N, C-alpha and C positions, 0 to 999 in steps of 0.2 A: 392573593399571593403576597409574600413579604416584599417590601421594597427595600433593595438595598443600596449601599453608598455606591459600589462600583460593579459588583457583579449584575449582569442584566443590562448593563448600559454600554453602549457602542463606543469604542476607541479604535485607533489604528494599529498598525503593526509596528513592533520594534524596529525592523528594518525598513519600513516605508520610506523614510525621509532618504536613507543612504542609497537605497535602490534607484529612487527616482532621480537622484543626484548624480548618480554614478560613483558615490564616494565610498560605498561599501566593499570590502575586500573579500573576494571569493578566493578559493584554493587558487585557482589559475593566474590571480592576480600577484600572488606571492612573489616577491624577488629577494634575492641575497647577491653578495658580490661574487661568490665562487659557485652558484647555482649551476648545475648541470641539468641537460636536457635530454630526456629519452624518447626515442620513438621507435615503433616496432613494424615488422614487416609481416603482412598478412599472406596467408596461402592462396594459391589461384587454383586449388582443386577441392573437391567436395570431400573426397577420401582419398587418402594414398599414404604411401611410406616415403619419407624424404631418402631418395638414393643418394644425393650428395648436396652438401651446402657451402659455398665458397665465399669466404667473409674476406678475402685478400684485399680487393679493391675498396672495401669499405673504410679501411684504415686511412681517412684522410687528417690532415693537420687538424688537430682540435678534438678528434675522438677519444674517449677515454676506454671505452670497452664495447666490445660485440658479443653479444649472447645468444647462445643457440642450445639445442638439447645436448650438444656435445661439452658444454664447459658450465652446466647449471644442474642443481641437485636433482636426483633422480628420486623425487620424493612426491608423493601424492597429497593433493589437499581436496578441500571442498568449499568451492566460492559462496554456497548458500548457508554455511555453519553461522550461527549467530551468538554461539558461547562454547566454551571448553566442555559443558556438560552434554552438549549434543553431539560430542565425538563419537558416541557409541552408535550413533545413527546416521553418520555422515557417509556420503557416497565415496568419497575421496577417489575420484576418478580422473583428475585433471592434474597437471603438473605445470611448472612455470613453462617449460617447451617440452614437446614431445616428439619423438621421430614420426609417429603416426597423426597424421593430419585428418579430423573427424568434421570439418565443414569449411566450406569456401569462406576465408576471412580470419580463420583461426591465426593466432600468433606464432610465427616460425624462428623469428629472430628479432633482436632489439639492439639498437645503438644508443650509447650514452655520449654525449659531445659537450662543449663548451657552448654552442648555440644551437638553436632549434634548426636553421637552415642546414647547418651541417649533418646534424643527426638525420634529417630528410633525405638529404642527398645522399649519405653513406647507406642508409636503407634501401635506396633504390639500386644501389650497386652491389648488392648481396645477390648472388645467384643460386637459385634452388632448382633442382631436378627432382621430378617425384615419379615413383612408380605408382601409377594409379590404382586403386582398388574398387569393387564394386560400389556403387553409391545406393545408399537407401534414404530416397528422398520424400517418401512417403510412410505413413505407419504401416499401411498395406503391406509395403515392399519389406518392413522389418519383421513383419509377423508370419511371413512365407515361411515355409521348411526351408531348411539350408540357407537361410540368411546368414551373412558374415557377422562374426562377433565384433562389436566396436570397444568392448571393456572387460578386462580380466577380473574386475573388482566392482564393489558396490553392488546394485542390483542388475549390472550388466546392461544388456539391451532393453529387457522388459522387467517393468515391476509390475506384480511380485514375480512372475515367471510365466512363460508360456504354460498353458494349462489353465488351472484354476484361477481366476480374476480375484483380485482385492475385493474384500465385501465387508459391509457393514449392513446389520440388519436389526430391526426392532420388530417384534411379532411376527407373524408369518404371512408373508404375502402369497404365497401358493395357497394356502388355507383360507385366505380372505374371501368374501363373498360379496360381490358386487353385482348388480343385474345387468351392467354393461361394460364392457372392456374398450378402452381407447389407446391408440398406439400412434405416436409420430416420432419423427427424428429431427434433429437440429445440428446445425453446423456453425461455428465460428472461426474466421481466418486469423493467423497470427497479426498482431501489431505491434507499433513500438511505441514508448512512452513519450517521446518528443518533448521533454521537459526543457525549458529555455537554457539551463545551464548544463553543458555537457560534462563527461567524466572528467575528474581531475584528482590527482594525489600528489603529495610531496613527502618525501622522507629525508631527514636528516640525522646523520651519525655523529655523535659529539665524542671526538677522539679523548677528550680530556677525561669523561667519565664512562665511557664504553657504553653510552645508552642511546636507543634508537627512538627518534620521535617521528610519527606520521601525522600529517594533516589531512583530512579527507572530509567531503561532504557526504556523510555516510548516515545509514539508519541505525547503525549498530557499532558503536565505538570497541565496545568490549569484545564484540565478536571479530573485528578487525584485530585488535591486539592479540586475541588467543590464536588466531590463524596464522599470524604473522610471526609471533613469538615460536610457535611450534615448527613453523616450516623453516625458521633460522636455528632453531636449537636453543633460543634464549629463554631465560627464567622471565615471567611475565613483569616482573618489577624494571626490567632493563626495557621495556618497550612502552612508550607512551603514546596514546593515539588522541588526537585533539579534534572534535568534530567543528567543521569550519560552516560559515553561512552557506545554506544552500539555497540553489536556484531550481528547486522543483524535484521531485523523486518519482512518484508514483509507484515506487518499488523498485526500480532500476538500481538504486543506491543503496538497496539492502544486501545485494550480494557483491562480493569483493572480485573485480576484475582487475583493475589497476594496482591496487595496494600491494598485493603479495610482490608483484614483479618490481614495482618501484623500492619497495622496502628492501629486497634482496640487492638490488643495485647500489642504493646507498651503504648498506652493510657491507658488501663485497668492496667498494671503492672508498669506504670511510669519508662519505661526501654528502653534499645535499643535492637531491636528484628531483626533478618534477616532470609530471607528464600529463598534458591535456589533449584529449581526443577533439578532433574535427567532428563535424555532424556525421559525415559520411562512416568514420571509425565508430562513432557513438553507436548507429543503426547496425553495422554488421557485426561489431566486436564485442558489444556488451551483452544483452540479452532481450528477447522479445516477449511479448504476452503470448500464452499458449494458444494454438489453434487446437481444437477439439471436436469430436464428433459425440454426440449423445442420441440415445434410444429411450425414450419415455414411454411407459406402459402404466395405465391406471384402472382400477376397477371402482365405479361410481354407481350408485342407485339412481333412479329416474327422478327422484325429488332432487338430486346434486349433492348427495351425501357422499363423500369420498370414504371408500373402503380400504383401499391400499394404492401404493404406489412403487414401482420399480424401476430404475433409471440404470442403464449402463453408459459409462462415459470413457472414451479413448483419448488420453491426452498425449499429445506430442510434446515431449521432453526437449527435443533437439539433442544435440550432439553430447550433452552430460546430463545426466539425472538431476544433479544439485537437489533444489527444493520440490521437484516435481511430485515424487511419492508422498511427501506431505501436503501438498497441494491437492492431489486427488483425495486423500483421506479428509482433508477440509471441507471440501465440496459436498461429500457425502454427509459429513456430519452436521452441515446446515440445514438438511431436510427437516429436522425436528423443531425448527425455531418459528415458523408462521404459522403453519397448519395443522389442524386436528387430524392426524393421519394414523388410523390405527395399526397399519401394517406397512413398514417401509423396508425395502431391499435396495441397496445401492452397490453396483460392481463396477469394475473398471480396471484398466491398465494405463501405467504410464510408460510411453514407448520412446526409446532413442532414435533419431534418425540423423542422416549427415547433414543436418541444416544448423543455421545459427541456434544457440543456445536459449531456451523459453524459460521464463522464470516468473518471479514475484510481479505482481502487477496490481494496481489498487482494487480492493474489495474481495481479496482471497477468498475463493470458494463462493461466496454470496453472489456475485454475478453469474458465475457458471450455474449455480443452483438456480438462479432466475430465468436464465436463457434457456434452460431444460425444461423448466416447470411452467413458468407464466404463458408462453404460447401454447403449451398443451392445455392448460385451464381455458383459454380462449375457444380453443378447438371443442372441448367438453362442453363448456356452456352453450356454445351455437348448435352444437347437436341436440342438447338437452332443450333449446329454445328459452334459455334462460339469459337474464342481463349478466356481463361478466363481474360488474360490482356485486349484484346479489349473490351469484355463485362463490366468490370469495368470502362475502359475510357469513355465508352459512357454514364455512369450514374452517374459520380463523381461531387461532388461541385468544384465551382470554388473560388477563393479568393473573400473575402468580401461577399460572401452570407450568407444567414441567416439560424443559425441552427433552424429549424421550430419548434422543440420540446420545445424551451425555449425563442425563439424570440430574440436571440443573434447573433451578427455577428460571424463568424468564423475567421475574420480578415485576416492578411496575409499569406493565408494557401494554399499549394501546392500539392493538391492530384494529379494532372497530371503529375508534374515533379517527383515525387517520383516512378510514374509506368513508365513514358518513360525513364527516367534516369537509372531507375532499370533494365528495360527489355534490354537496350543497355549494362550496365555494365554486369549484368548475362548472357548477349548472349542468351536470353530466346528462341528465334526461333531456333538457331542451336541446343541447348541442348535437346529441346523439339523433335526435329528431329531425333536425335542421339538415344535417348531413344526409340522412335519408331522402328528404325531399329534394336537395340538389342533386343528388346522384339519379333520383328517378327522372330529373329533368333533362338527363343527357348532357352531352358538351364535352368540351376537352378534359375538363378537372374531374376529378373524384375526391370527396371528403370524408374522412372518418376520424373516429376516436379511439382511443386506447388507454387502458390501465393496467399496471402491475404493481405488486404487493411484493416486499421482501423485508428482511431484517439482516442485521449484522451484529458483530461482537462488540463488548467494550473491555474485555479483559482476556487474559490467557485462561481463567478459571472454566472449568475444571481441568483443562488439559494439563496444566503443571501449576505450581505453587506461583501465586501472582504477587511478587515482591517489587515494593517501590520503597525508596529510601531518600530523604531529603534533609540537608543541614541548612540551618540559617545561623549567620554570625550578625550580631548588632555591633555597628561601627561606634567609634568614638563619638561622633557627633549626634548619635541617634538615629542614623540612616541604617539601611539593612541590606546585606548581600544574601541572595539564596542560590544554594547550590544544588541544581536540580538535574539530574543527568537525562534531560530530554533532547531530542533531536528535532528540533523545529524544520520543516521542510519549506517553510516560507509562508505557512499558513497561520502564523501568529500564535502557537501555542505557548510562547514564554509570557505573551500578553495575560492569556488566561492564567497561568501560574503567579504572575504578578497581581492580579485582580483578587485572586483567592487570598493571597497573603496580605494584601491591603485591606481587604474585608474584615479580617480577624483583627488586624492591628493597629486598624484606623489611620493609616499613613497615605500621605500623598504619594501617588505612582513614581513620582519622579525622584523620590527619596529609597526607592527599593529596585536593586539591580537583581535580574535573574540570568544565571550564566548557564550555558549549555554544557553538555557532555565532554569530559576530559579525564581520561581514567587515571590521572596522576592524582587528583584531587576532588573526585566525585565519588559519591556511592555508587556500589554495583549496579548496573541495569541492563535487561536483555536487550532492549532496542525499541525503536519506534515503529510499531506495526500492531494490528488487531484493533486498530482505533482506541488504544487503551489510554492514551497520553492523559486526556483531560479527566477521566473517570479515575484512573490507579494514580497517576501521580498528583492530580489536583485534590485527592483525598488525603494523600500523605503530606501535601504543602499545607492544608486545612490543620492537619492534626500537629504538625510541626509548629505552625504558627501558634496554635493554642497552647501548646507546651512551652513556646518560649514566653508567650503572655503570662502564664503561671509562674515562670520563673521571675519574670520582670515584677509582678506583683509582690511575689514573696520577698525579693531583695528590696522592693520599695516599702514592705512592712519593717524589715529589719532598719532601714533609713528612718522611718518615722517613729520607730518603737511602739509599733501596734500590732494587733492580730492581722493575718494576711485576709481574712474575710472582710475586714473593715476597708480594705483598699479597693477603690473604684479606678477603672482606666477610660480615659476618653482624649481621642485625638494625639495621642502620643504623651500624655500626662497622666501620672498617677496622684491620686489625693485621698485623703483619709474621709470617709462618708460623714462622720458626725462633726469633722473639722475641715471644710474645703480649703482652709487657709494652707494647710499642710500639703504643700504640692511639689511634684519635682517631674523634671523632663525625662526624656529617655537619655538625653546626655548626662544628666545629672545622675539618674540611676546607673547607668554605665560606669561612671567615675567611682561611684560607692562601691558597686560590684568589684570593680578591678583593684582599687587602691584601700579598699577597707575589708572587704569580705575575702579579698585574694582569690577570685575566680572569675571565669570567663563567661559571658553570655553568648554561648555557642551551642546550639542544640540539633541532634541529629534524631531524626525519628523514622522508624522502619514501619511499612504498613502492609499487611496482608489481605489483599482484595479478595475475599472469599464469595463473590457473585459474579455474576455476568449477565447484566440486564440487557434485554432485546432494544433494537432500536429500529423500531417500525417506520417503514417510509412506503407511502404509496403516491406514485406518479401518473397524473392524468394529462394526456396530450390530444391535441388536434392536428391532424395534417391534411395538406392538399397534396394529391398525386396527379402529376402532368402525365396524361396518357401518350401524349405525342411523343415526348423524349426520356419517360421514366423518371423524371426528377421528383423528388419529394421536398416539400416545403412545411417544416414545423411551425404552425402558425400559433399555437399557444402552448404552454407548460404551465401546470400546477404542481408544486412539489410539497407536499405534506409530510412533516417528520415529526416524531414523538422524540423530542430531544430532552425532555426531563426538565431541564432550565439552560437557556442559552447564556452562557458566562459572557460572552461578547457577540451580541445579536448579529452586528453587521458582518464579522468574519464568520460567523455560522451561515448566513446568506450567501456570502461570497464562496464558501465551500460548495454550497448546494447549486449554485449556478455555474461554478466551473464543472461540477459533477453532470450537470445537464448538457453542457456543451461537450465534454469527453464523450458521455453517453451516447449524444447524437452522432458522434464519428465512429462509435462501435456498430451502431445501427444502420448507417447510410453510405459510409464512404472510407473508412480507415481499414488498410489492407497492406499487409507486406506480401509481396509475391516472389517466389523463388522459381529462377530460370529451369525448366523441367529437363533440360539437356545438361547443364554445367553445374546446378547447384548454387549459382551465384544470386546473391540478393539484388533483385532489380529496384528496389525503390530505396534510396538511401539519404533523401534530404527535403526540405520543405519544398522544393519546386515541384517534386512529383509525387510527394505523400499527401494524400487528400485528408485535411482535417476540416471540422467544423469551425469555421471563421466567424468572426463578430458580425458580418454581414448576415451571417447564416441564422444567427441566434433568434428564437421567437421572444415573444413577451413572457417572461418567466415569473410566475406569481408563487411567493413562498409563505406557506402556512406551517407555523411552528405550534405543535402541541404541547404545552408547558405545564405538565403536573409532574411535580418533582419526584425524582427517584430517591426515596430514603436512603439508600446506601451509597449515593453519589454525593460529591462535593457541592454543597448548596442545590442538590437536586439534579445534576448534570449528568448526562451521558454523552457517547461519542457521537461524531457526525462525519468525520473525513471520508470514510469509505462507502458507507450506506447511501451518501448523496449520488454516487453513480450508479450503483448496482440495478435499480427499476427501470432506469431510463430507456435503455435500447429495447427492453421486451415491451415497454408501453408503445414506444414508436413503432415497433413492428406490428403489433396487435392494431394500432391504429391504420396502418397501411392495408393490412388484411381486411379491415373493417371497410375501407373504402373502395377495396376491388373486389371484395368477395373472395379472396384466396386464403391459402393457409401456408404462405410461405414461413419458412423457420431458417433461413441462411442469413447470418451477419456476416459482412454487411449487405443490406438490400441495395446494391448499385442499380443504375438504370439500366444495364443489359439484363439483369434477372428480373426486374419488374417487367420489361419489356417482352422478355421470354415467357412469362406468366401471363401476360395479357393475350399474347399471340396464341398461347396454348388454350385458353379459355374461349378464344374467338372460334379457333379450330374445332374446339369441343361443340360450341354452340352450332 
């Protein structure tokens, strides 16, 4: 494998020092002498119509505005829209404030004041009376005949509609012939993202220019701009959105929760307005991960050959559809990436309930597909008497096969290697045999191993044209500014961009600055999701650096009075191949280009990524289950990833290890509960929301399969989301192996495990 100067070598994050020392400025840290503070009041009913709202007592000294449905625009928008192009598919079910309340905790009023304390106190003094309406706290209640309508536009309560569900199909499942048929169901509860930085947004109206600037830790600056501008009736050139340093997202900052309201207040008051959520507001007022139910059916021959799969999924959208219909479609579309399945049928509904909004969460569709399918394959393998790894190996896709759901190649993708190399590294056969021996000996603990396999995307292709544009400008002293409209979540994607640029231009990384998205001076971008950043933008950065280098050599040739093909370049210096004494630094070439050739070394390149390589991941785990209290201890985890080429290996491993931690929470403990009587969110902070903590973490072994992807920058593919997707199914599979059960409830909390053990004992 090629040995590069910067690519493939580990370096830290751009923001690491600033975060550790507390010097970095997040959106919530911003200050100005005339800044105003916004606080909003949340509803105390799950579904109702506001009978009256009295704001008279809220007008304390220092209060600048009080907003309700009575004095704000009666205009619909969609918090999940990421571009103006998507307007045709937007749900547009939400307003800044609405008289109808659709979940407990929805905003019903807001106060803007000179300080936070006054805004908070004024909010408490607003008096709201409701006429309560029937609550729809479960999907079953919404689907009943006669259920009240929550929405008059978009997809209404149910997408596509009651009756025929949404359907994606390849081949004919009904006509598929398999010797055996298997069926099971699975459920996952709603969860919260719990990123360390809670939501914050700032907006400032410039009275001199009539322009509005929004600062926010978002995944889609251009999406924020189009949504805010359309809501306010402004042309896009009058709204600037600057992506600030972000303390994690996992999807929650893909959707616009605070930005429309803060922007409206700033525009209305011609002022500088900021809002920063508390942890409780973050959980109850932003969005959660979907809870969903699936029913999986497969037709399989006795030798383990899969002939067809049928999955039905009911997805709880919460109070507004937003991105949920797209999420449902994406989950179905992932079924063609991993396994050779001759016939696939996916159906489902996206269903609104009077509960907090559910939306974007890390590994869009891939984890849902894995949760529905991987425990099912464990059951099938068990029924057939096959080893779970052997069963998967029999049905996996090979490199350059076609993703049948989209008709696109999976490219240089290695499912076989992640399973076979993982099996050897994990010592699967030995561990499995030792678990059986320990369990046969009896005692308090049971031991098991599990495996799960999945893939994810690296671009939007072929869903939509996959555009990425990058510009580079050589500076007076030969240093470089790179404008890349990326949205770094805190995981170091800007470092990857710098490494790619430095590899081409042979510059010291300290002489290269990579800027993040700013709609005023950056090329257009959809946003940061689909694990597209390294693959799509990395390739654009590489091509832009190559074009800049070509122009540098061309201008150096003019300086030397020679042909461009005789100019060589090394470590920021150009020289003539026959006569190395003719040399010029980048500084000298810049000066000659400006003052003699009268042009600038400023290059912009747009790249269309016309592929979507798969990113195979196989996770192997070993668990210990305490039969006395139902507690599960994950003792060992091996994460095997076909990464193509790791641009920054330590950051890649960090992503994978964080994915393991997050996946453990999905499997064993993370769950947001809703009060069945009131609809109130019962878990709202770190004190009572169970996550996998540092002491819960097992030994995590990471194995990277690095066979470069020809279409990627230096062979690289994505890693951010696929790192999480197989973890929870692998853990659940290991618990089932330990206990001899077939549990498919996520999370597997101790009460669920104890109930299962009690049921087995009663059956025995």
